[in-house]
N, CA and C atoms as a LAMMPS dump frame, in Angstrom:
ITEM: TIMESTEP
0
ITEM: NUMBER OF ATOMS
201
ITEM: BOX BOUNDS ff ff ff
-5.0000000000000000e+02 5.0000000000000000e+02
-5.0000000000000000e+02 5.0000000000000000e+02
-5.0000000000000000e+02 5.0000000000000000e+02
ITEM: ATOMS id mol type element x y z
1 1 1 N -164.25 -418.293 -120.544
2 1 2 C -165.773 -418.944 -120.085
3 1 3 C -166.238 -419.946 -120.531
4 2 1 N -166.98 -421.094 -120.098
5 2 2 C -167.641 -421.642 -120.984
6 2 3 C -168.745 -421.93 -119.967
7 3 1 N -170.157 -422.725 -120.99
8 3 2 C -171.603 -422.931 -120.727
9 3 3 C -171.965 -424.476 -120.917
10 4 1 N -172.477 -425.091 -120.493
11 4 2 C -172.941 -426.101 -120.469
12 4 3 C -174.243 -426.182 -121.334
13 5 1 N -174.258 -427.295 -122.076
14 5 2 C -175.638 -427.174 -122.914
15 5 3 C -176.283 -428.793 -122.661
16 6 1 N -175.871 -429.304 -121.471
17 6 2 C -176.185 -430.741 -121.538
18 6 3 C -178.191 -430.921 -121.578
19 7 1 N -178.268 -429.668 -121.047
20 7 2 C -180.403 -429.522 -120.767
21 7 3 C -180.974 -429.574 -122.215
22 8 1 N -180.091 -428.892 -123.014
23 8 2 C -181.154 -428.45 -124.457
24 8 3 C -180.145 -429.713 -125.292
25 9 1 N -179.526 -430.304 -125.091
26 9 2 C -179.251 -431.357 -126.198
27 9 3 C -180.294 -432.57 -125.843
28 10 1 N -180.078 -432.532 -124.432
29 10 2 C -180.808 -433.981 -123.756
30 10 3 C -182.411 -433.729 -124.255
31 11 1 N -182.832 -432.403 -123.538
32 11 2 C -183.71 -432.225 -124.088
33 11 3 C -184.489 -432.379 -125.908
34 12 1 N -183.697 -431.779 -126.505
35 12 2 C -184.307 -432.476 -127.989
36 12 3 C -183.875 -433.246 -128.091
37 13 1 N -183.82 -434.707 -127.516
38 13 2 C -183.555 -435.961 -127.716
39 13 3 C -184.152 -436.862 -127.375
40 14 1 N -184.866 -436.077 -126.361
41 14 2 C -186.488 -436.649 -125.319
42 14 3 C -185.514 -437.027 -124.133
43 15 1 N -184.54 -436.857 -123.876
44 15 2 C -184.554 -437.146 -122.404
45 15 3 C -184.439 -436.354 -121.233
46 16 1 N -184.878 -436.758 -120.221
47 16 2 C -184.648 -436.162 -118.564
48 16 3 C -183.768 -435.977 -118.072
49 17 1 N -183.623 -435.357 -117.019
50 17 2 C -182.723 -436.016 -115.775
51 17 3 C -182.702 -437.441 -115.32
52 18 1 N -183.792 -437.876 -115.477
53 18 2 C -183.391 -439.429 -114.494
54 18 3 C -182.836 -440.169 -115.611
55 19 1 N -183.721 -440.11 -117.112
56 19 2 C -183.736 -440.995 -117.747
57 19 3 C -182.102 -440.887 -118.286
58 20 1 N -181.444 -439.722 -118.499
59 20 2 C -180.233 -439.581 -118.661
60 20 3 C -179.255 -439.994 -117.99
61 21 1 N -179.489 -439.883 -116.778
62 21 2 C -178.95 -440.395 -115.416
63 21 3 C -178.687 -441.788 -115.437
64 22 1 N -180.16 -442.456 -115.831
65 22 2 C -179.997 -444.147 -115.846
66 22 3 C -178.836 -444.311 -117.103
67 23 1 N -179.405 -443.883 -118.198
68 23 2 C -179.047 -444.225 -119.461
69 23 3 C -177.016 -444.31 -119.741
70 24 1 N -176.91 -443.054 -119.003
71 24 2 C -175.542 -442.753 -118.806
72 24 3 C -174.821 -443.335 -117.548
73 25 1 N -175.486 -444.197 -116.896
74 25 2 C -174.499 -444.46 -116.035
75 25 3 C -173.988 -443.399 -115.112
76 26 1 N -174.429 -442.361 -114.836
77 26 2 C -173.99 -441.253 -113.986
78 26 3 C -174.922 -440.646 -112.795
79 27 1 N -174.83 -440.423 -111.552
80 27 2 C -175.229 -440.314 -111.042
81 27 3 C -176.54 -439.17 -110.8
82 28 1 N -177.336 -439.321 -110.253
83 28 2 C -178.533 -438.285 -110.733
84 28 3 C -178.419 -436.809 -110.115
85 29 1 N -177.484 -436.739 -108.919
86 29 2 C -177.203 -435.674 -108.497
87 29 3 C -176.339 -434.778 -109.106
88 30 1 N -175.344 -435.447 -110.021
89 30 2 C -174.528 -434.99 -111.279
90 30 3 C -174.828 -434.319 -112.365
91 31 1 N -175.463 -435.31 -112.742
92 31 2 C -176.771 -434.843 -113.891
93 31 3 C -177.396 -433.743 -113.406
94 32 1 N -178.454 -433.629 -112.303
95 32 2 C -179.108 -432.948 -111.743
96 32 3 C -178.012 -431.024 -111.826
97 33 1 N -176.972 -431.257 -111.247
98 33 2 C -176.182 -429.705 -110.739
99 33 3 C -175.807 -429.312 -112.496
100 34 1 N -175.486 -430.217 -113.606
101 34 2 C -175.114 -429.899 -114.809
102 34 3 C -175.766 -429.225 -115.265
103 35 1 N -177.531 -430.149 -115.453
104 35 2 C -178.322 -429.621 -116.006
105 35 3 C -179.045 -427.959 -115.19
106 36 1 N -179.037 -427.849 -114.322
107 36 2 C -179.509 -426.777 -113.432
108 36 3 C -178.31 -425.574 -113.779
109 37 1 N -177.246 -426.043 -113.675
110 37 2 C -176.425 -424.879 -113.67
111 37 3 C -175.269 -425.161 -114.69
112 38 1 N -175.258 -423.91 -115.811
113 38 2 C -174.65 -424.215 -116.948
114 38 3 C -173.15 -423.815 -117.028
115 39 1 N -172.789 -423.897 -115.434
116 39 2 C -171.283 -423.478 -115.24
117 39 3 C -170.601 -424.609 -114.379
118 40 1 N -171.643 -425.297 -114.134
119 40 2 C -171.143 -426.57 -113.05
120 40 3 C -169.319 -427.125 -113.589
121 41 1 N -168.743 -427.256 -113.004
122 41 2 C -167.419 -428.418 -113.271
123 41 3 C -167.238 -429.114 -113.592
124 42 1 N -167.948 -430.079 -114.3
125 42 2 C -168.048 -431.588 -114.384
126 42 3 C -166.678 -432.106 -115.055
127 43 1 N -166.675 -433.644 -114.401
128 43 2 C -165.018 -434.331 -115.163
129 43 3 C -165.542 -434.272 -116.394
130 44 1 N -164.818 -434.366 -117.218
131 44 2 C -164.526 -434.427 -118.652
132 44 3 C -165.065 -435.981 -118.811
133 45 1 N -164.607 -436.858 -118.36
134 45 2 C -164.8 -438.404 -118.281
135 45 3 C -166.36 -438.618 -118.06
136 46 1 N -166.825 -437.494 -117.458
137 46 2 C -168.467 -437.827 -117.314
138 46 3 C -169.103 -437.215 -118.518
139 47 1 N -168.672 -436.131 -118.73
140 47 2 C -169.264 -435.367 -119.694
141 47 3 C -169.314 -436.22 -121.16
142 48 1 N -168.125 -437.182 -121.183
143 48 2 C -167.977 -437.917 -122.355
144 48 3 C -169.139 -439.049 -122.299
145 49 1 N -169.131 -439.519 -120.831
146 49 2 C -170.341 -440.79 -120.729
147 49 3 C -171.766 -440.024 -121.611
148 50 1 N -172.092 -438.768 -121.181
149 50 2 C -173.511 -438.133 -121.15
150 50 3 C -173.524 -437.694 -122.8
151 51 1 N -172.351 -437.196 -123.103
152 51 2 C -172.354 -437.46 -124.907
153 51 3 C -172.499 -438.594 -125.516
154 52 1 N -171.644 -439.817 -125.185
155 52 2 C -172.017 -441.087 -126.133
156 52 3 C -173.887 -441.199 -125.936
157 53 1 N -173.827 -441.177 -124.5
158 53 2 C -175.358 -441.814 -124.598
159 53 3 C -176.149 -440.593 -125.385
160 54 1 N -176.261 -439.397 -125.567
161 54 2 C -176.829 -438.37 -126.202
162 54 3 C -176.429 -438.856 -127.91
163 55 1 N -175.707 -438.932 -128.282
164 55 2 C -174.93 -439.569 -129.395
165 55 3 C -174.424 -438.209 -130.107
166 56 1 N -173.593 -437.217 -129.474
167 56 2 C -173.197 -436.342 -130.082
168 56 3 C -171.66 -436.099 -129.884
169 57 1 N -170.958 -435.505 -130.093
170 57 2 C -169.417 -434.889 -129.719
171 57 3 C -169.439 -434.318 -128.359
172 58 1 N -168.42 -434.671 -127.571
173 58 2 C -168.064 -433.779 -126.267
174 58 3 C -168.505 -432.563 -126.775
175 59 1 N -167.649 -432.349 -127.347
176 59 2 C -167.541 -430.58 -127.523
177 59 3 C -169.091 -430.134 -127.863
178 60 1 N -169.798 -430.655 -128.507
179 60 2 C -171.079 -430.251 -128.555
180 60 3 C -172.113 -429.907 -127.682
181 61 1 N -171.42 -430.551 -126.354
182 61 2 C -172.508 -430.256 -124.795
183 61 3 C -171.57 -428.927 -123.933
184 62 1 N -170.347 -428.236 -124.356
185 62 2 C -169.955 -427.412 -124.146
186 62 3 C -170.323 -426.066 -124.788
187 63 1 N -170.324 -424.883 -124.782
188 63 2 C -170.424 -423.691 -125.552
189 63 3 C -169.111 -422.531 -125.072
190 64 1 N -168.155 -421.992 -125.166
191 64 2 C -167.495 -421.435 -125.342
192 64 3 C -168.013 -419.564 -125.049
193 65 1 N -168.431 -419.234 -124.026
194 65 2 C -168.819 -417.997 -124.141
195 65 3 C -167.477 -416.744 -123.842
196 66 1 N -167.85 -415.49 -123.984
197 66 2 C -167.142 -414.646 -123.729
198 66 3 C -167.179 -413.917 -122.641
199 67 1 N -166.413 -413.152 -121.727
200 67 2 C -167.069 -413.024 -120.128
201 67 3 C -167.742 -410.975 -120.475
């Protein structure tokens, strides 16, 4: 199982949901879902755009957790 760390990474870099949505060119609803639900199944291409905007590797936004 995995957990998204978008909220933690974004907040540490000074982003909120709307700023991240605009700068990554990702729909606000997608960012909101991923922000509020760490188990949201996001498309890899979308996750990559968010990672580039935040200046991190895509893998830095995913945490592998044991069930």
